[in-house]
C-alpha positions as CSV (number, residue, x, y, z in Angstrom):
1,X,-42.5,-3.8,19.5
2,X,-40.8,-6.1,17.0
3,X,-39.6,-3.3,14.8
4,X,-38.0,-1.3,17.6
5,X,-34.3,-1.6,18.5
6,X,-33.7,-3.9,21.4
7,X,-33.4,-2.2,24.8
8,X,-30.0,-2.2,26.3
9,X,-29.2,-3.0,30.0
10,X,-27.2,-0.6,32.1
11,X,-24.1,-2.7,31.8
12,X,-24.5,-2.8,28.0
13,X,-24.9,1.0,27.8
14,X,-21.8,1.4,30.0
15,X,-19.8,-1.0,27.8
16,X,-20.9,0.8,24.6
17,X,-20.0,4.2,26.0
18,X,-16.6,2.9,27.2
19,X,-16.0,1.5,23.7
20,X,-16.8,4.8,22.1
21,X,-14.6,6.7,24.4
22,X,-11.7,4.3,24.1
23,X,-12.0,4.2,20.3
24,X,-12.0,8.0,20.2
25,X,-8.9,8.2,22.4
26,X,-7.0,5.6,20.2
27,X,-8.0,7.6,17.1
28,X,-6.7,10.8,18.6
29,X,-3.5,9.1,19.6
30,X,-2.9,7.8,16.1
31,X,-3.9,11.0,14.3
32,X,-2.1,13.4,16.7
33,X,1.3,13.2,15.0
34,X,-0.2,13.8,11.5
35,X,-2.4,16.6,12.7
36,X,0.5,18.2,14.5
37,X,2.8,18.2,11.4
38,X,0.3,19.6,8.9
39,X,0.1,23.2,10.3
40,X,3.9,23.4,10.3
41,X,3.9,22.9,6.6
42,X,2.1,26.3,6.2
43,X,4.5,28.1,8.6
44,X,6.2,31.3,7.3
45,X,9.1,30.7,9.7
46,X,12.3,28.8,9.1
47,X,12.0,26.5,12.1
48,X,9.5,23.9,13.2
49,X,8.0,25.8,16.1
50,X,4.7,26.5,17.7
51,X,3.0,29.0,17.7
52,X,3.3,29.6,14.0
53,X,4.9,33.0,13.1
54,X,2.6,33.3,10.1
55,X,0.9,31.6,7.2
56,X,2.8,30.8,4.0
57,X,3.0,28.4,1.1
58,X,6.8,28.9,0.7
59,X,7.7,25.4,1.7
60,X,5.3,23.9,-0.8
61,X,6.8,26.2,-3.4
62,X,10.3,25.2,-2.4
63,X,9.3,21.5,-2.6
64,X,7.8,21.9,-6.1
65,X,10.6,23.9,-7.5
66,X,13.4,21.9,-5.9
67,X,15.3,19.7,-8.4
68,X,16.3,17.4,-5.5
69,X,12.8,16.8,-4.2
70,X,11.3,16.5,-7.7
71,X,13.9,13.9,-8.6
72,X,12.9,11.9,-5.5
73,X,9.2,12.1,-6.5
74,X,10.1,10.9,-10.0
75,X,12.1,8.0,-8.6
76,X,9.3,7.0,-6.3
77,X,6.8,7.1,-9.2
78,X,9.1,5.1,-11.5
79,X,9.8,2.4,-8.9
80,X,6.3,2.4,-7.6
81,X,4.6,2.0,-11.0
82,X,7.0,-0.6,-12.3
83,X,6.9,-2.7,-9.1
84,X,3.1,-2.4,-9.1
85,X,2.8,-3.8,-12.7
86,X,5.1,-6.7,-11.8
87,X,3.3,-7.4,-8.6
88,X,-0.1,-7.4,-10.2
89,X,1.1,-9.9,-12.9
90,X,3.0,-12.2,-10.5
91,X,0.4,-11.9,-7.6
92,X,-2.5,-12.7,-9.9
93,X,-0.8,-15.7,-11.4
94,X,0.1,-16.9,-7.9
95,X,-3.4,-16.4,-6.6
96,X,-5.0,-18.2,-9.6
97,X,-2.6,-21.1,-9.2
98,X,-3.1,-21.4,-5.4
99,X,-6.9,-21.2,-5.8
100,X,-6.9,-24.3,-8.1
101,X,-4.2,-26.2,-6.4
102,X,-5.3,-29.0,-4.1
103,X,-2.4,-30.2,-2.1
104,X,-1.4,-30.6,1.6
105,X,1.6,-28.4,0.8
106,X,-0.6,-25.5,-0.2
107,X,-0.6,-23.8,3.3
108,X,3.2,-24.0,3.4
109,X,3.6,-22.5,-0.1
110,X,1.1,-19.8,0.8
111,X,3.0,-19.0,4.0
112,X,6.2,-18.6,2.0
113,X,4.5,-16.3,-0.6
114,X,3.1,-14.1,2.2
115,X,6.3,-14.1,4.3
116,X,7.4,-10.6,3.2
117,X,4.4,-9.2,4.9
118,X,5.2,-11.0,8.2
119,X,9.0,-10.8,8.3
120,X,10.3,-7.5,9.7
121,X,11.3,-5.0,7.1
122,X,14.9,-4.8,8.3
123,X,15.4,-8.6,7.9
124,X,13.9,-8.5,4.4
125,X,16.1,-5.6,3.4
126,X,19.3,-7.3,4.7
127,X,18.4,-10.5,3.0
128,X,17.7,-8.8,-0.3
129,X,20.9,-6.8,-0.1
130,X,23.1,-9.9,0.4
131,X,21.1,-11.7,-2.4
132,X,21.3,-8.8,-4.9
133,X,24.9,-7.5,-4.1
134,X,26.8,-10.4,-5.7
135,X,24.8,-10.1,-8.9
136,X,25.2,-6.4,-9.2
137,X,21.6,-5.3,-8.6
138,X,22.3,-3.0,-5.6
139,X,22.4,0.7,-6.5
140,X,20.2,0.2,-9.6
141,X,16.6,0.8,-10.5
142,X,16.2,-2.9,-11.5
143,X,17.3,-4.0,-8.1
144,X,14.9,-1.6,-6.3
145,X,12.0,-2.5,-8.6
146,X,12.5,-6.3,-8.0
147,X,12.9,-5.7,-4.2
148,X,9.7,-3.7,-4.0
149,X,8.0,-6.3,-6.2
150,X,8.9,-9.0,-3.7
151,X,7.5,-6.8,-0.9
152,X,4.3,-5.8,-2.7
153,X,3.3,-9.1,-4.4
154,X,1.8,-10.7,-1.3
155,X,-0.8,-7.9,-1.1
156,X,-2.0,-8.7,-4.6
157,X,-2.1,-12.4,-3.7
158,X,-4.2,-11.7,-0.6
159,X,-6.8,-9.4,-2.4
160,X,-7.1,-11.5,-5.6
161,X,-7.2,-14.7,-3.6
162,X,-10.0,-13.3,-1.4
163,X,-11.9,-12.4,-4.6
164,X,-11.4,-15.9,-6.0
165,X,-13.0,-17.5,-2.9
166,X,-16.4,-16.6,-4.3
167,X,-15.4,-17.3,-8.0
168,X,-16.9,-20.4,-9.7
169,X,-14.1,-22.0,-11.7
170,X,-16.8,-23.8,-13.7
171,X,-17.3,-20.5,-15.6
172,X,-13.8,-20.8,-16.9
173,X,-14.3,-24.4,-17.8
174,X,-17.5,-23.6,-19.6
175,X,-15.7,-20.9,-21.6
176,X,-13.0,-23.5,-22.6
177,X,-15.7,-26.0,-23.6
178,X,-17.1,-23.3,-26.0
179,X,-13.7,-23.0,-27.7
180,X,-12.1,-20.1,-25.8
181,X,-8.4,-20.3,-25.3
182,X,-6.9,-20.0,-21.8
183,X,-6.0,-16.4,-22.5
184,X,-9.5,-15.5,-23.8
185,X,-11.1,-17.3,-20.9
186,X,-9.1,-15.3,-18.5
187,X,-9.6,-12.0,-20.3
188,X,-13.3,-12.3,-20.9
189,X,-14.5,-14.4,-17.9
190,X,-12.1,-14.4,-15.0
191,X,-10.6,-10.9,-15.2
192,X,-13.9,-8.9,-15.1
193,X,-15.0,-10.8,-12.0
194,X,-11.7,-10.5,-10.1
195,X,-11.0,-6.9,-11.2
196,X,-12.1,-5.2,-7.9
197,X,-9.7,-7.4,-6.0
198,X,-7.0,-6.9,-8.6
199,X,-7.4,-3.1,-8.4
200,X,-7.3,-3.1,-4.6
201,X,-4.1,-5.3,-4.7
202,X,-2.5,-2.9,-7.2
203,X,-3.3,0.1,-5.0
204,X,-1.9,-1.7,-1.9
205,X,1.2,-2.6,-3.9
206,X,1.8,1.0,-5.1
207,X,1.2,2.4,-1.6
208,X,3.7,-0.2,-0.2
209,X,6.4,0.7,-2.7
210,X,5.7,4.5,-2.6
211,X,6.0,4.6,1.3
212,X,8.9,2.1,1.7
213,X,12.2,3.4,3.1
214,X,14.1,0.6,4.8
215,X,14.9,-1.4,1.6
216,X,15.8,1.8,-0.2
217,X,18.3,2.7,2.6
218,X,20.0,-0.6,2.1
219,X,19.9,-0.9,-1.7
220,X,19.5,2.5,-3.4
221,X,22.4,4.4,-4.8
222,X,22.7,8.2,-5.2
223,X,20.6,8.1,-8.3
224,X,17.7,6.2,-6.8
225,X,16.8,8.4,-3.8
226,X,13.0,8.1,-3.4
227,X,10.8,10.6,-1.6
228,X,10.8,8.7,1.8
229,X,14.6,8.3,1.5
230,X,15.0,12.0,0.9
231,X,12.8,12.8,3.9
232,X,14.8,10.5,6.1
233,X,18.0,12.0,5.0
234,X,16.6,15.5,5.5
235,X,15.7,14.7,9.0
236,X,19.2,13.5,9.8
237,X,21.1,16.2,8.0
238,X,19.1,19.4,8.0
239,X,15.6,19.7,9.4
240,X,13.8,22.0,7.1
241,X,10.1,22.8,7.0
242,X,10.2,21.6,3.4
243,X,10.1,18.1,5.0
244,X,6.7,18.9,6.5
245,X,5.3,19.8,3.1
246,X,6.7,16.6,1.7
247,X,5.1,14.7,4.6
248,X,1.7,16.3,4.0
249,X,1.9,15.4,0.3
250,X,2.9,11.8,1.1
251,X,0.0,11.6,3.6
252,X,-2.5,13.0,1.1
253,X,-1.4,10.4,-1.5
254,X,-1.8,7.6,1.1
255,X,-5.3,8.9,2.1
256,X,-6.4,9.1,-1.5
257,X,-5.2,5.5,-2.1
258,X,-7.0,4.2,1.0
259,X,-10.2,6.0,0.1
260,X,-10.0,4.5,-3.4
261,X,-9.4,1.0,-1.9
262,X,-12.4,1.5,0.4
263,X,-14.6,2.5,-2.5
264,X,-13.5,-0.5,-4.5
265,X,-14.2,-2.8,-1.5
266,X,-17.7,-1.4,-1.1
267,X,-18.4,-1.7,-4.8
268,X,-17.3,-5.3,-4.6
269,X,-19.6,-6.0,-1.7
270,X,-22.5,-4.4,-3.6
271,X,-21.8,-6.6,-6.7
272,X,-21.7,-9.7,-4.5
273,X,-25.0,-8.6,-2.9
274,X,-26.6,-8.2,-6.3
275,X,-25.3,-11.5,-7.6
């Protein structure tokens, strides 16, 4: 009947089953390291070993009450929030400009803007180090914030630019014809419509900054040790189960951010569908 799902041939059923099995194996392969580290954060022992000698929250308690770990969390939050604010401002302005710019050089400019996403992180870190070192920005919060802003801004450009693809610029022109200033037109007309893309870009920018370690290794001083940097140093110097607690907390933050971004994406799709 017309309302029933179409019948699949034997080859289609085999291909579908193979896809499900392969996808499941890939998912297990990607999730195995995370799932393996989580139980270790609840171990009562002093070494990273299986089977667990017992269940304990001692490593979370040590993480929370450690001045060194809390300082690294504070640094990550300061640098992450500041770079996110700058990324949102710069990325939104760049996306608006690129959306209205009609030029044969637009693809080249867009490629340059998005290059930090494509270029390997080590190359970006080395380039930023040699650029910032002569002007005294290495080993400072300002240098790290600007470096993370350069790394995170492309994500805002991508998400806001994707939202602007379905935005009718005639709405802004209509607002201007009714006497609205450019700032009022942006605040009352453009911003509410691009807000889902802007929020997604901000979350991407914060996640990028919060998880970044390569640039921090090159540019941070002793006072700017972020959480990923502290974890990296802990692995090299003294492997403590406290690192597993920090890893679980960092993973939880990333999952929450991803879930929030997915919720914003679905909300944006529903709004487009209702439009």
